[in-house]
N, C-alpha and C positions, 0 to 999 in steps of 0.2 A: 867943814860939815855943812850941808844944806838940806833943805826939807826933801822928803820923799813920800811917795804914796805906798803904804803897806797894806797888802790884801792877803787875808789868810782864811783858809778853811779852819774849822774848830775841832771837831772830833778827831783824835789820833793825829792832829797836826799842832795847832796852837795849844790844845788841851791834851793831856795824857801823861805829863811829867810835872808834878806839882812844884817841885823845887825849880826846875827850869822855867816853868810858867811864871813864877814870881820874879825871877831874874829878868826875863824877857819883858814882862809887863813894866817893870821899873825902868828899863832901858828905853822902851818906846815912850813911856810917859814923860821921861826926861827930854827926849828928842822932840817930842810934840810941843812941850812947853818952851823949849829953847829955839827951835827952828821952824816950827809950824807944820811938822809932819802930820799927815792924815792917816787914820787907822780905820780899816774897813774889815768886818767880818763877813766872809762869804760862805754860806753853809747850806746844806740841803735841809737843815731843820726848819720847821715851821715856826711862826711867832710863839706858839705855845711851848714847843720843845726848846726853843732858844731861851725863853725866860727861865725855864727849869734849870738849864745848864749854867746860865748867868748867875742865878742864886747859889747853885751848888758849888761852883768854882770861883765865885766872887770876881767875875770877869770885869776888867777895866771897861769904861764906857767908850765905845767906838764913835767915830765921826759919821759912819754910815753903816747900815746893815743891808746885806744882800741875802735874803732868806729864800727858802723853798726853791733851791737850785736856780737862783737867778730870776725868778718870776716876780719878786717883790723887792723894792728898794725903799728903805726908811732912812730919811735924813733929819738931822737936828733934833733927835729924840722924839720925833712925831709918831703917833700910833696909827697913822694911815699911810698907805703906800704912796710913793711919788707919782703924781698924775702924768708927768711927761713920759716916764718909763711905761706906765700902764697903757698910755695911748699908743706907744710904739708897738707894744705886744699884741694889741687887739687886732692888728691887720692879719688876715688869713687864719684867725682862730675862731673856732666854734665849739664850745665846751660840750654842748648837747650832742653834736655829731660824734665827737670823740667817745662819749659815754655810750652812744648807740653801737659804734663799731667795736669797741672793746668788750661789749657784752656778748659778742659772738665767740669769745675765746675763754673757755672754761678754766684754762690754766692761770688766768689772771685773778689774783685774790686781792681785792680792794684794801688799801691801807686805811687806817682809822680816819674819821672825818676831820680830825685836827690836821691831818697831813694833806688834805685836798685843798685846792685854792682856785681862785678865779681863772688863773692861767696855768694850772697844774693839775693833772689827773695822775694819781699814783697807785701802784700795785706792788704786791709781792709776787715774784716769779722765781720758782726754783731753778738753780743753775742747770740742772739736768735736762730741762725742757726749753730753756731760754733760747738756745742757739737754733732750735727747730721752729719756734713760733714767732720770734721777734721779726724776721724778714717778712713773714706773712702779714703780720700786724702792720708793719710799716707800709707795705704795698697797699693794703686795704685802706689805710688812712689817707694815703696819697691819692688814691683813686677817687676819694670823696671830695677832692679839691682843697683839702686842708694843707696849710703850710706849717707842719709841725715836725718835731724830731723826738726820738726816743733816747733817753739816757739810762743806761743799765749799769749799776755799780754795786760793789760789795757782794756780788754773787747772789743778790736777792731783790734789790730795789730797782723798780722800773718807774721812771717819771716821763710823762708825755707832756711836753710844753711847746709853746710857739717856737719856730725856727729862729726868731730873732732874740730868744731868751736863753741865756746861760750865764754862768759865773763870769766867763771871759768878756762877753759883751756888756754885761753890767759894769765890770771893771773899766772897760773903755768908755762907757757912758760917764762914769764918775771921773775918770782921768781927764777927759775933755772938759767936763763941767768945772774942775778945779784947776785946769791948766797945768797938768804935769806931763812931761815928755816921757816916752816909754823907758828911756834909760834911767829915769828917777822913779820908776814904778817897779815894785817887786811883789810877786805872787807866791803863795806857799800852799802845798797840798799833799795829800797821801793816797787818793783813790781815783777811780775812773771818772767820777763826775768832776774832778779837778782838771782833767786834760784841757777843757775849755779855757782855763786860766792860763795855761802854758802855750796853747796853740794859736791864740788870737793875734799876736804881734811879736814885738821884740822886747816886751817887758821882761825884767830878770825873774827867773823862776827858781824856786827852792823846793826840791822833793825831800821830805824828811826821810831819815834813815830807815823808818818802819813802813815806807810806802808799799802799797799793795802790788801784787804781781801784775795786774793789768796796767798800772801806771808805769812800772819799771819797764815792762815790755814795750810800751809806747815810747818811752824815753829812749830806749836803746835803738828803736827803729827810726827815730826822728832826731838824730843828734844835732845840737846847736851849742854855740859857745856861751849863750846868754842863759843857760840853764844849769843848775848845780844839784847833784845828788849828794846829800849830806851823809856823814857817817853816823852822827848822833840822831837819836829819835826825838819826835815831837818838838817842843819848844826849844830844846837843846840843839836840834838840827837846824832850826830857824836861826838861832843866834850864830851858829857856825856859818850858815849861808850869807847872813847879813854882813858878817866880817869878810867873807870871801869876796863879795861884790863891793865892799868898801862903804856900805851904808853905816856901819857902826865902827 
């Protein structure tokens, strides 16, 4: 057994089955202590919502936090985002222009202030209208000279972030920082905003058994040997996948 980099989404992936979560947390904690494995939570949650979940589920302390869909990285329990990552995201990003352009679309309902960030503008968009307006919005933002991308997930959440920002690129940033090869890196997820974790390179991927339709569809349309669709749900599916890849 040797160390590996473990990166996981939280809601309905790491969290969702309390018994399996306890078992997985014990396994990971032991592996970190004995082999130097690094544990990263990569979630769409803001710092405020992450703290709520951490207290509610008594989550183990990670080595790094990737929050707000990859727009913020926190290292070593610090309460300010990593400056190297923030500097990388600032190129081609102008929050005021994003706000100006999105104001032209009445279908976009702003998410609470706690869910907005320096490099993230977030809305609720009903699935019934999303397919019609998102291409128009993307075109409008592009014509403004912004280098941004739209992440739509769970049939309601829209995040507008810098093109250089997502969970996958944040994972790559940490992988290189800590000198892990892709073969010793594993990512786990359940929804559309986790596709970035699975599409960035040849890191091992675990889709939990309760993965949402948009992720299953993408998985089926982009088959590779280094990705695994588990039968078990949430943390149970992660344990299954870690054993499949030989990490446990």
